[in-house]
C-alpha positions in Angstrom: -7.8 -2.3 0.4 -7.4 0.0 -2.6 -4.1 0.6 -4.3 -3.4 3.5 -6.6 -0.1 4.1 -8.4 1.4 7.2 -9.9 4.8 7.8 -11.6 6.9 7.9 -8.4 4.6 6.9 -5.5 1.8 4.6 -4.4 -1.4 5.2 -2.5 -3.0 2.6 -0.2 -6.4 2.8 1.3 -6.5 0.3 4.2 -9.3 -0.6 6.6 -8.2 -1.6 10.1 -9.3 -1.8 13.7 -8.7 1.1 16.0 -6.3 -0.9 18.1 -3.7 -1.2 15.3 -1.2 1.6 15.1 -0.6 3.3 11.7 3.1 2.5 12.1 2.4 -1.2 12.5 0.1 -1.2 9.5 2.6 0.6 7.3 5.4 -1.8 8.4 3.2 -4.8 7.6 2.1 -3.5 4.2 5.7 -2.6 3.1 7.0 -5.9 4.3 4.4 -8.1 2.7 4.4 -6.1 -0.6 8.2 -6.1 -0.9 8.4 -9.8 -0.1 5.8 -10.6 -2.8 7.5 -8.4 -5.5 10.9 -10.1 -4.8 9.2 -13.6 -4.9 7.4 -13.0 -8.1 10.2 -10.9 -9.8 13.5 -11.9 -8.1 15.5 -9.9 -10.7 14.1 -6.6 -9.2 16.1 -6.9 -6.0 19.4 -6.9 -8.0 18.4 -3.6 -9.7 17.7 -1.7 -6.5 20.2 0.3 -4.5 20.9 -1.8 -1.4 18.2 -4.2 -2.3 15.4 -2.2 -0.6 12.1 -1.9 -2.4 10.6 1.0 -0.3 12.0 4.3 0.8 12.1 5.1 4.5 9.5 7.9 4.4 5.7 7.7 4.2 2.6 9.8 4.8 -0.4 8.4 6.6 -3.8 9.8 7.4 -6.9 8.4 8.9 -10.6 8.5 8.0 -12.9 8.4 11.0 -16.6 7.7 11.4 -17.4 11.1 10.0 -14.8 11.2 7.2 -15.6 10.7 3.6 -14.2 7.3 2.7 -15.7 7.4 -0.8 -13.8 10.6 -1.6 -10.5 9.1 -0.5 -11.2 5.8 -2.3 -11.9 7.8 -5.5 -8.7 9.8 -5.1 -6.7 6.6 -4.7 -8.4 4.9 -7.7 -7.7 8.0 -9.9 -3.9 8.0 -9.3 -1.9 7.6 -12.5 -4.9 7.7 -14.8 -6.6 4.4 -15.6 -7.3 2.4 -12.4 -6.2 -1.2 -12.5 -7.1 -3.6 -9.6 -3.8 -5.0 -8.3 -5.0 -7.1 -5.5 -7.7 -9.5 -4.3 -10.3 -8.4 -1.7 -9.3 -10.8 1.0 -7.9 -10.9 4.5 -4.1 -10.9 4.6 -2.5 -13.3 7.1 0.1 -11.4 9.1 1.8 -14.2 10.9 
């Protein structure tokens, strides 16, 4: 997983199996990340309108066998200027 941030949005590059729907992946990512932000920084929830961390909209695209993953990874890493690793490379437990 790669995460890139900009002023007002976030880019994720996520690897998954073809049997997982994009909607399911987005739902899991926003759920897990919001829960972790609220756990680590509980004061954030009080500052948000309605206590929601993410907006309802998102854009998702896929990279297939013939796509250029390196180009997309570079794009994500370059968001917001200096790239900072915000995660560990490990398998997330969904349930």
